[in-house]
C-alpha positions in Angstrom: -148.3 -41.3 262.0 -148.3 -42.0 258.3 -151.5 -41.7 256.4 -153.1 -45.0 255.4 -154.2 -44.6 251.8 -155.2 -48.1 250.7 -158.4 -48.6 252.7 -160.4 -50.2 249.9 -162.2 -53.4 250.7 -163.2 -54.3 247.1 -162.5 -53.5 243.5 -165.7 -51.5 243.5 -164.5 -49.2 246.2 -161.1 -48.7 244.6 -162.7 -48.2 241.1 -165.1 -45.6 242.6 -162.2 -43.7 244.2 -160.2 -43.9 240.9 -163.2 -42.6 239.0 -163.4 -39.6 241.3 -159.7 -38.8 241.6 -158.1 -39.9 238.3 -158.6 -39.8 234.6 -156.6 -42.9 233.5 -156.9 -45.5 236.3 -159.7 -47.8 235.2 -160.3 -51.5 235.8 -161.5 -54.7 234.1 -163.6 -56.8 236.5 -164.4 -59.9 234.4 -161.8 -62.7 235.2 -162.2 -64.2 231.7 -161.3 -60.8 230.1 -158.4 -60.4 232.5 -157.0 -63.7 231.4 -157.6 -62.9 227.7 -155.9 -59.5 227.8 -152.9 -60.4 229.9 -152.5 -63.8 228.1 -152.1 -62.1 224.7 -148.8 -62.7 222.8 -146.7 -59.7 222.0 -144.3 -59.3 219.0 -141.1 -57.4 219.7 -138.8 -57.2 216.7 -138.4 -60.8 215.5 -139.4 -62.3 218.8 -142.8 -63.4 220.1 -143.3 -62.9 223.9 -145.8 -65.5 225.1 -148.0 -63.3 227.2 -148.5 -59.6 228.2 -146.9 -59.8 231.6 -143.4 -58.8 232.6 -141.2 -58.7 235.7 -139.3 -55.5 235.9 -135.5 -55.4 236.5 -135.4 -55.4 240.3 -131.9 -55.2 241.7 -131.2 -57.7 244.5 -127.9 -56.2 245.6 -126.9 -59.7 246.4 -124.1 -60.6 244.0 -120.5 -61.4 244.9 -117.9 -58.8 245.4 -116.5 -59.6 241.9 -119.9 -59.2 240.3 -121.2 -62.8 240.0 -124.8 -63.8 240.9 -124.8 -65.3 244.4 -127.1 -67.7 246.2 -130.0 -65.2 246.6 -129.7 -64.1 243.0 -130.1 -67.7 241.8 -133.0 -68.2 244.1 -134.8 -65.1 242.8 -134.4 -65.9 239.2 -135.5 -69.5 239.7 -138.7 -68.2 241.3 -139.1 -65.7 238.4 -138.5 -68.5 235.8 -141.2 -70.6 237.4 -143.6 -67.7 237.8 -145.2 -67.6 234.4 -144.3 -64.1 233.1 -143.0 -64.3 229.6 -140.8 -61.2 229.8 -138.3 -61.4 232.7 -136.3 -58.2 232.5 -132.9 -59.1 234.0 -131.7 -56.6 236.5 -129.2 -53.8 236.2 -125.8 -55.3 235.3 -122.8 -53.1 235.3 -120.7 -52.9 232.1 -117.6 -52.0 234.1 -116.5 -52.0 237.7 -116.7 -48.2 238.3 -120.3 -48.3 237.1 -121.6 -50.5 239.9 -124.2 -48.9 242.3 -123.0 -50.9 245.2 -120.4 -53.4 246.2 -122.7 -56.3 245.3 -124.3 -55.2 242.1 -124.0 -57.6 239.2 -121.2 -57.0 236.7 -120.6 -58.9 233.5 -117.1 -59.2 232.3 -114.9 -61.9 230.8 -114.3 -63.5 234.2 -118.0 -63.6 235.3 -119.5 -64.4 231.9 -119.7 -68.1 232.5 -121.9 -67.5 235.6 -124.4 -65.5 233.5 -124.4 -68.3 230.9 -125.4 -70.8 233.6 -128.0 -68.3 234.9 -129.8 -67.8 231.5 -129.6 -71.6 230.9 -131.3 -72.2 234.3 -134.0 -69.7 233.7 -134.9 -71.2 230.3 -134.7 -74.8 231.5 -136.8 -74.2 234.6 -139.4 -72.2 232.7 -139.7 -74.8 230.0 -140.0 -77.6 232.5 -143.3 -76.0 233.7 -144.7 -74.3 230.6 -143.5 -76.7 227.9 -141.2 -74.2 226.1 -139.0 -71.2 226.6 -139.1 -70.2 223.0 -141.6 -67.5 223.9 -139.7 -66.3 226.9 -137.6 -63.1 226.6 -134.9 -62.2 229.1 -133.2 -58.9 228.3 -130.0 -58.1 230.3 -130.1 -54.5 231.5 -126.7 -52.9 230.9 -125.9 -50.0 233.1 -123.5 -47.5 234.4 -124.7 -45.9 237.7 -123.0 -42.6 237.2 -123.8 -40.2 240.1 -124.8 -43.2 242.2 -121.7 -45.3 241.4 -119.8 -47.0 244.2 -117.4 -46.0 245.6 -116.7 -43.0 243.2 -119.5 -41.0 241.8 -119.4 -39.9 238.2 -121.6 -37.1 237.1 -122.8 -36.0 233.6 -123.4 -32.4 234.6 -124.3 -30.2 237.6 -127.9 -29.8 238.7 -127.8 -27.8 242.0 -130.8 -29.5 243.5 -129.5 -33.0 242.7 -126.0 -32.0 243.9 -127.6 -30.9 247.1 -129.5 -34.1 247.5 -126.5 -36.2 246.7 -123.8 -34.1 248.5 -122.0 -33.6 245.2 -119.4 -30.8 245.4 -119.6 -28.0 242.9 -115.9 -28.6 242.2 -116.4 -32.1 240.8 -115.7 -32.3 237.1 -118.3 -34.1 234.9 -117.3 -37.1 232.8 -115.6 -35.9 229.6 -116.7 -36.6 226.1 -113.6 -38.8 225.5 -114.5 -40.9 228.5 -118.0 -41.2 227.3 -116.8 -42.4 223.9 -114.7 -45.1 225.6 -117.7 -46.1 227.8 -119.8 -46.6 224.6 -117.4 -49.3 223.7 -117.7 -50.9 227.1 -121.4 -51.2 226.6 -120.8 -52.9 223.3 -118.3 -55.3 224.9 -120.8 -56.1 227.6 -123.5 -56.7 225.0 -121.2 -59.1 223.2 -120.5 -61.0 226.4 -124.2 -61.2 227.1 -124.8 -62.6 223.6 -122.1 -65.2 224.0 -123.5 -66.2 227.4 -126.9 -66.9 225.8 -128.9 -63.8 226.2 -130.7 -62.7 223.0 -131.8 -59.3 224.2 -130.2 -56.3 226.0 -131.5 -53.1 227.6 -129.6 -49.9 227.4 -130.6 -48.4 230.7 -131.8 -44.7 230.6 -133.6 -44.2 233.8 -133.6 -43.6 237.6 -130.9 -40.9 237.5 -128.1 -43.1 236.4 -125.5 -42.0 233.9 -127.4 -42.3 230.6 -130.6 -40.9 232.3 -128.6 -37.9 233.6 -127.2 -37.4 230.1 -130.7 -37.3 228.7 -131.5 -34.3 230.9 -128.1 -32.6 230.5 -129.3 -29.5 228.7 -126.7 -27.3 230.3 -123.8 -29.6 229.4 -121.5 -28.6 226.6 -119.8 -30.7 224.0 -121.0 -33.7 222.0 -123.2 -35.2 224.7 -125.1 -32.1 226.0 -127.4 -29.4 225.0 -129.5 -30.4 222.0 -131.7 -33.5 222.2 -129.6 -35.2 219.5 -126.5 -34.7 221.6 -128.2 -35.9 224.7 -129.3 -39.1 222.9 -125.9 -39.5 221.2 -124.7 -42.1 223.7 -127.5 -44.7 223.3 -127.8 -44.0 219.6 -124.1 -44.7 219.1 -124.3 -47.8 221.3 -127.2 -49.2 219.3 -125.3 -48.4 216.0 -122.2 -50.1 217.2 -124.1 -53.2 218.4 -125.9 -53.5 215.1 -122.7 -53.1 213.2 -120.9 -55.8 215.2 -123.6 -58.3 215.9 -126.3 -57.6 213.3 -129.7 -58.6 214.5 -128.6 -61.3 216.9 -129.6 -59.1 219.9 -133.0 -57.5 220.3 -132.4 -54.0 221.6 -134.6 -52.6 224.4 -134.4 -49.8 226.8 -135.9 -48.9 230.2 -136.3 -45.2 229.9 -137.2 -42.6 232.5 -139.6 -40.4 230.6 -140.1 -37.7 233.2 -137.4 -36.5 235.6 -139.3 -33.9 237.7 -137.3 -32.2 240.5 -135.7 -33.5 243.7 -137.9 -33.5 246.8 -136.9 -33.0 250.4 -138.5 -33.9 253.7 -140.2 -31.1 255.5 -139.1 -31.8 259.1 -142.2 -30.3 260.6 -144.7 -32.3 258.5 -142.5 -35.2 257.3 -144.1 -34.7 253.9 -142.0 -34.4 250.7 -141.7 -30.9 249.2 -139.9 -29.9 246.0 -136.6 -28.1 246.2 -136.6 -24.5 245.2 -136.1 -24.4 241.4 -135.6 -21.6 238.9 -138.0 -20.9 236.0 -137.7 -21.8 233.3 -136.2 -25.0 234.7 -133.0 -25.6 232.7 -132.6 -29.3 233.4 -134.2 -32.6 233.0 -135.8 -34.9 230.4 -139.5 -35.0 229.7 -139.9 -31.9 232.0 -142.1 -28.9 231.4 -139.6 -26.1 231.8 -142.3 -23.7 233.0 -143.6 -26.2 235.6 -141.1 -29.0 236.2 -143.6 -30.8 238.4 -145.4 -31.7 235.2 -144.3 -33.7 232.2 -143.8 -32.5 228.7 -143.3 -35.5 226.4 -142.5 -33.5 223.2 -138.8 -34.4 223.3 -139.4 -37.8 224.7 -141.4 -38.7 221.7 -138.7 -37.3 219.5 -136.0 -39.3 221.3 -138.1 -42.5 221.0 -138.4 -41.9 217.3 -134.7 -41.6 216.9 -134.0 -44.7 219.0 -136.7 -46.7 217.1 -135.2 -45.7 213.8 -131.8 -46.9 215.0 -133.2 -50.3 216.0 -135.0 -50.1 219.4 -137.6 -52.9 219.5 -138.9 -52.8 223.0 -139.4 -49.9 225.5 -140.0 -50.1 229.2 -141.6 -46.8 230.4 -140.4 -45.5 233.8 -140.3 -42.1 235.4 -138.4 -40.1 238.1 -135.5 -41.1 240.3 -135.8 -43.3 243.5 -133.0 -41.4 245.1 -134.6 -37.9 245.0 -138.3 -38.1 244.2 -139.4 -41.7 244.8 -143.1 -41.0 245.1 -143.3 -40.2 241.4 -141.8 -43.5 240.3 -143.0 -45.7 243.1 -146.2 -44.6 244.7 -146.0 -46.0 248.2 -148.0 -46.6 251.3 -145.1 -46.2 253.6 -141.7 -44.6 252.9 -138.4 -46.3 253.6 -137.1 -45.2 257.0 -135.9 -41.6 257.1 -137.5 -40.6 253.8 -140.5 -38.3 253.3 -144.2 -39.2 253.4 -146.3 -39.1 250.3 -147.0 -35.5 249.1 -150.0 -36.7 247.1 -152.4 -39.6 247.1 -150.8 -42.6 245.5 -153.6 -42.9 243.0 -152.4 -39.6 241.6 -149.0 -41.2 241.1 -150.5 -44.3 239.4 -152.5 -42.0 237.2 -149.4 -40.1 236.1 -147.7 -43.4 235.2 -150.7 -44.5 233.1 -151.1 -41.1 231.5 -147.4 -41.0 230.4 -147.2 -44.6 229.2 -150.5 -44.4 227.5 -149.6 -41.3 225.5 -146.3 -42.8 224.4 -147.8 -46.2 223.5 -150.5 -44.6 221.4 -147.9 -42.4 219.7 -145.9 -45.5 218.7 -148.4 -48.3 218.4 -146.0 -50.6 216.6 -143.3 -50.3 219.4 -144.3 -52.6 222.3 -144.0 -50.9 225.6 -144.0 -52.2 229.2 -146.0 -50.2 231.7 -145.0 -49.4 235.3 -146.6 -48.0 238.4 -149.0 -50.9 239.2 -147.8 -52.2 242.6 -149.7 -49.8 244.8 -152.9 -51.2 243.4 -152.1 -54.4 245.2 -154.5 -57.3 244.3 -156.2 -55.1 241.7 -153.0 -54.2 239.7 -154.0 -56.9 237.2 -157.5 -55.4 236.8 -156.0 -52.1 235.8 -153.4 -53.8 233.6 -156.0 -55.7 231.7 -157.9 -52.6 231.0 -154.8 -50.8 229.8 -153.8 -53.7 227.5 -157.3 -54.1 226.1 -157.6 -50.4 225.3 -154.2 -50.2 223.7 -152.7 -47.9 226.3 -149.9 -50.3 226.9 -148.8 -53.6 225.4 -147.2 -55.3 228.4 -148.0 -55.1 232.1 -144.8 -54.9 234.2 -144.7 -55.6 237.9 -141.6 -54.5 239.9 -141.7 -54.6 243.7 -144.8 -56.8 243.5 -142.8 -59.5 241.9 -140.5 -59.8 244.9 -143.4 -60.7 247.1 -145.3 -62.7 244.5 -143.0 -64.0 241.7 -145.7 -66.4 240.4 -148.4 -63.7 240.0 -148.6 -64.4 236.2 -149.3 -68.1 236.8 -152.0 -67.4 239.3 -153.6 -64.8 237.1 -153.8 -67.0 234.1 -155.1 -70.0 236.1 -157.5 -68.2 238.5 -158.3 -64.8 236.9 -157.2 -63.0 240.1 -154.3 -62.6 242.5 -154.1 -63.9 246.1 -154.7 -61.0 248.5 -152.4 -62.5 251.1 -149.4 -62.5 248.8 -149.5 -59.1 247.0 -147.0 -56.3 247.8 -148.4 -53.6 250.2 -145.8 -51.0 249.1 -144.3 -50.8 252.6 -140.9 -50.2 251.1 -138.9 -52.8 253.1 -137.1 -53.8 249.9 -135.8 -50.2 249.5 -134.9 -50.1 253.2 -132.7 -53.2 252.8 -131.2 -51.7 249.6 -130.2 -48.6 251.5 -128.4 -50.4 254.3 -124.7 -50.6 253.8 -123.4 -51.7 257.2 -122.9 -55.3 256.1 -119.7 -57.4 255.9 -119.9 -57.2 252.1 -120.8 -53.5 252.1 -124.5 -54.1 251.1 -127.5 -55.8 252.4 -129.5 -57.9 249.9 -132.9 -56.5 248.9 -136.1 -58.5 249.0 -139.5 -58.7 250.6 -139.2 -59.5 254.3 -143.0 -59.5 255.0 -144.0 -61.9 252.2 -140.7 -63.8 251.8 -139.6 -64.4 255.3 -137.6 -67.5 254.3 -135.4 -65.4 252.1 -135.3 -62.1 253.9 -136.8 -62.3 257.4 -133.5 -62.8 259.2 -131.7 -60.3 256.9 -134.3 -57.6 257.9 -133.6 -58.3 261.6 -129.8 -58.0 260.9 -130.2 -54.8 259.0 -132.3 -53.2 261.8 -129.8 -54.3 264.5 -127.0 -52.9 262.4 -128.9 -49.6 261.9 -129.4 -49.3 265.7 -125.8 -49.9 266.4 -124.9 -47.1 264.0 -127.3 -44.7 265.8 -125.8 -45.7 269.2 -122.3 -45.1 268.0 -123.2 -41.6 266.9 
């Protein structure tokens, strides 16, 4: 039986536990101060974001086979557009077909561009219809190549034995070459141009969650132009920013969601069902933001150096993330219940939330003029906004980002600004059903859409039933 962690009946109970267990998780209790902090405008580059609340790039895995947004995609972004957050970080969109993480991931190309033009037009029009304007709404398109997690053929940046073990990657597989990476840089630039022509005025160069650019960031043992030194490992995003600036000037605001601490892969202990780290060598020779003498802890020295390089090149907005959902999900997404088959929490989720706040806070204080979006709030449920308001008010982050929680509660920002609190009955309980759906592949299109069945039954209730039935069939066939 999984441990129930969130047993708090009030903000006071949760705050007392956080005071005892953490250093950085603190809360604002005054509704007026919540609304003031999270209603603040934020300047990013030459853009003004209308409040301090964001929706993280949450993949719906619900596009068409040729990469267009489908019915559930349109539904999700309509709900986001109407929800009141002024930063809607558009989900991972592949820059080319072999970079898609699943058969239904979004993919922008010359044939699908018109769909994205209609999508961004809908988002802005629906937002303006409620809030009077969309001039203070920012919607960056997240450009990605899924690398080791690409479908159907995985592309690796280098060999990390523990990640290879976790992903069943053969030691014989050759990493992507420097020449291929140079060509891929141009694919990112082409995709950025297509996004600009479609009507997006911001893009995100994705460097997180174990995907290709994230893996390159930790490729200390790789040779050639893209491995080894930090300058080499940041060469790809720096080159892409430079090429975008050279081609499009300042027409596109450049952002990045960056995984600032990789840690090591975890495995399920079959006796206890709890996650345990794989056996690693010391000093640990891999990873980004990792203390080589203890890779279960962060070392942000080179992360700060990398952010400095990216900022000098033109980065204007940073979304701070950590870890990889494929091999150590408890770091990035502190949860109450794991997705089926995965390990139980090896630490109290408050410890994970504290880690998020500690890392993001240190980075934001180091670069006070670079607005950053904070992560790791969903486990706090109704009181996520109380923690966010405290962090914004103290300068530990500029923008509060909600990921999983936005799937269950897309209009959280509207409720917060009107009422000074969230509705207990609508907040995400981090039961990981969204991830369960994302991992289910036995679907006619090769991928089940991902959403929140408990709190969005209209959209995903029947899909959850279908996914469970499909999973049972697979077990019976075995």
